[in-house]
Each structure stands twice: as C-alpha cells, then as structure tokens.
C-alpha positions in Angstrom: 13.4 92.2 -69.9 10.0 91.8 -68.6 8.1 88.7 -67.6 6.7 88.5 -71.0 9.7 89.4 -73.2 11.6 86.7 -70.9 8.4 84.2 -72.1 8.7 85.1 -75.7 12.6 84.6 -75.8 12.1 81.3 -74.2 9.3 80.2 -76.3 11.7 81.1 -80.0 14.7 79.5 -78.3 13.0 76.3 -78.3 11.1 76.3 -81.5 14.2 77.8 -83.8 14.3 75.5 -86.3 12.2 73.1 -85.5 9.0 73.0 -88.2 5.8 73.8 -87.2 3.6 70.6 -86.1 0.2 70.0 -86.0 0.0 67.6 -83.2 -3.5 65.3 -83.0 -4.6 63.3 -79.9 -6.3 59.9 -80.8 -9.1 58.8 -79.4 -10.9 55.9 -78.3 -11.4 53.3 -81.1 -8.2 54.5 -83.1 -6.3 51.5 -84.9 -3.2 50.6 -84.1 -0.5 52.0 -85.8 0.5 49.9 -88.9 4.3 49.3 -88.1 5.9 46.5 -90.4 6.2 43.6 -88.2 8.9 41.9 -90.2 11.6 44.4 -88.7 13.9 42.5 -86.0 13.2 44.1 -82.8 16.8 45.3 -82.3 16.3 47.4 -85.6 13.1 48.9 -84.2 12.7 52.5 -83.9 13.3 52.8 -80.2 16.3 50.4 -80.1 18.6 51.9 -82.6 21.6 54.1 -82.2 22.6 56.8 -84.7 26.8 56.4 -85.8 28.3 60.1 -84.1 29.1 63.0 -86.2 32.8 63.5 -86.8 33.1 67.3 -86.6 31.0 69.8 -84.9 28.0 70.7 -84.4 25.5 73.3 -83.8 22.6 73.5 -81.8 19.9 76.3 -81.2 18.3 76.8 -77.9 18.2 77.4 -74.2 21.5 77.0 -72.3 20.4 76.4 -68.7 23.2 76.3 -65.9 21.9 75.5 -62.3 24.5 75.2 -59.8 27.0 74.5 -62.5 25.1 71.8 -64.2 25.1 73.2 -67.7 22.3 71.6 -70.5 21.4 72.5 -73.9 17.7 72.8 -73.9 16.8 71.5 -77.4 12.9 70.3 -76.8 10.0 71.8 -74.5 11.2 74.2 -72.1 8.6 74.8 -69.0 7.8 78.3 -68.7 8.6 78.7 -64.4 11.0 81.2 -63.2 13.8 79.9 -63.7 12.8 78.2 -66.6 13.5 74.3 -66.6 14.3 71.4 -69.2 15.6 68.2 -69.8 18.6 69.0 -71.9 21.6 67.5 -73.5 24.7 68.2 -71.1 27.0 70.9 -72.2 30.6 70.6 -70.8 33.0 73.3 -71.1 30.7 76.1 -71.0 31.8 79.1 -69.4 29.7 82.7 -69.3 32.9 84.9 -69.0 32.4 87.5 -72.0 29.0 85.7 -72.7 26.2 88.7 -73.5 22.5 87.9 -73.4 21.9 85.8 -69.9 19.6 86.0 -67.1 20.0 84.9 -63.5 17.8 84.3 -60.8 19.1 82.1 -57.3 21.4 79.5 -58.9 20.6 79.6 -62.4 21.6 81.3 -65.1 20.1 81.1 -68.6 19.9 82.7 -72.1 19.4 81.8 -75.8 22.3 80.8 -77.8 23.4 79.1 -81.1 26.1 76.5 -79.5 29.2 75.2 -81.4 30.0 71.4 -79.9 31.7 68.1 -80.6 28.9 65.1 -79.4 29.8 62.1 -78.1 25.7 60.3 -78.1 25.2 61.7 -74.7 27.3 65.2 -74.1 28.1 68.2 -75.6 31.3 69.8 -75.6 31.8 73.4 -76.3 34.1 74.0 -79.0 33.7 78.0 -80.1 32.4 81.0 -78.5 28.4 80.7 -78.4 26.0 83.3 -80.6 23.1 85.2 -78.9 20.1 84.0 -81.1 19.3 87.6 -81.6 22.6 87.7 -83.4 22.4 84.4 -85.0 21.3 84.3 -88.8 20.9 80.8 -89.5 20.1 78.8 -92.7 16.7 77.7 -93.2 17.0 73.8 -93.3 15.9 72.2 -96.8 12.6 70.8 -96.6 13.0 66.8 -96.9 10.0 66.2 -98.3 10.8 68.8 -101.6 7.4 70.6 -101.1 5.4 67.4 -101.7 2.3 66.7 -99.8 1.9 63.4 -97.9 -0.5 61.0 -99.2 -0.8 58.9 -95.6 -4.4 59.1 -94.6 -4.6 61.4 -91.2 -6.1 58.4 -88.9 -3.0 56.6 -89.6 -0.5 59.5 -88.8 -2.2 59.6 -85.5 -2.0 56.3 -84.6 1.5 56.6 -85.7 2.4 59.7 -84.3 1.1 58.2 -80.7 3.3 54.9 -81.0 6.0 57.0 -81.7 5.8 59.2 -78.8 5.2 56.2 -76.3 7.9 54.1 -77.6 10.3 56.7 -77.6 9.1 59.0 -74.9 11.8 61.6 -73.9 14.1 60.8 -77.0 11.3 62.4 -79.1 11.8 66.2 -78.5 8.5 66.9 -80.7 6.4 64.3 -82.8 3.8 65.5 -84.3 1.6 65.5 -87.9 1.6 68.2 -90.6 1.1 68.2 -94.7 0.4 64.5 -94.5 3.5 63.3 -92.8 4.3 62.4 -89.0 7.3 64.8 -87.8 9.6 63.6 -85.8 12.6 65.8 -84.3 15.5 64.0 -82.2 18.7 65.2 -80.7 21.1 63.7 -83.5 20.3 61.9 -86.5 22.8 60.6 -89.3 19.9 59.0 -90.9 19.8 55.6 -89.1 16.8 56.8 -87.4 15.1 58.0 -90.4 15.7 54.5 -92.3 14.1 52.9 -89.2 11.5 54.8 -89.4 11.3 54.0 -93.0 11.5 50.2 -92.5 8.7 49.9 -89.8 6.2 52.6 -91.3 7.1 52.8 -95.1 8.9 55.7 -96.9 7.8 58.8 -97.1 5.2 58.6 -93.9 7.6 59.7 -90.9 10.3 62.7 -91.5 13.4 62.8 -89.0 14.6 65.9 -88.2 17.8 66.5 -86.0 18.2 69.2 -84.1 21.9 69.2 -83.9 23.6 69.7 -87.6 27.0 68.4 -88.7 29.5 71.4 -89.6 32.6 69.7 -90.3 
C-alpha cells in the first residue's frame, strides 16, 4: 500500500459517519456565546455525564495498537507514520485473523467497525471487527429533519468557540453547518444534547454520538 493510499484510508476512517462541518474561526471583537446563565454549574455542558449504554455499541474508526496499548481513534488522527491519535482505550483486542492492518515498528493499525461494550472510559470487544472496506453502514438519520437552522452565523461561531474551549478533547469535532453548531462526542444518550439545549436554546447545537448503541 502506498503512502498516499494509507493517508486516504486514515482520513476516511476518521471521518466516516461524521457529518461534514464548516468550522469557522472567530476574530477579535466577536460577542461572547449567548449561554443561559440560569443553568446550574453542575448541569453545564462540561460538567454533565451521560448514562452508559446498556448493551453493545458500534464504533467506526482506526484501531491503533502501540506496543500492546490499543485504542479506537474516533476523532482526529495525526498523519504521521505510524499514525497517532488520542482515542478510547480498547480492551480484549486481538489481531489474530484480522485482515487489513499495517505495522511499523511497535505500532499496528487498521480501519474497522468495532463492536464492544462501553463503560464510559473504555471499550471492550464483543464481536469480530469488520474492515471498513467491507462494512456497509446504515446512514445516520438527520437529527434536523433536513430543516435549516435559524441562528445567525456570528452567534454560531461564538458558540462553537465557547464549546471548543470548555470541552477540549471531549469534543471530537465542533463546527458550524446549515445554521447549526454540530458537536460530535464519543457517546451521548441524550444527556449532552439536553444540556446544550438548556444553555443555548433548542435547535442551535446538534450533538452527535460516535458510538451507536445496537442492542
């Protein structure tokens, strides 16, 4: 596999299932994000914790094994060789019988659909993974129903920057598109979406979950 092919594969794995985002940077003089200051601090976006999934979840991304430390990369991947990411630790992973991997030094990686349980911090494999080249995902339902958002772009940009600063690496991606701020996280059962609605109003921030519950 050529270097260009590897880069295309990594890029595809990191964005598969993620809605396209038009991230916008704010400049000097932008107004602060219009948050609801009546929301108690323990219910603000950065302080709430979603409930855990009851059964298996599926996650799509790059499995990265560095000297036996395995993680599933759901967000950005550094295009180094070998690649690097800050992903979710992945337990009980084995490369035995798994095709589609590449190795450089102590690092082995490949792009897969992964079936696992999730305890809020780690994933534990439950089923054999599927190579992304062979995986036929179900297109996610559009949470907006195809309706364009009505929030002005300047407000969206301020909200995007506010969320990015407050959540840090807990926000896998955050950007503006179609009149909304789109926030992708590892897992949400609706709790993060409810917190975003309480702070910013309904139909302003759309939260998407990288892990999808399947049981």
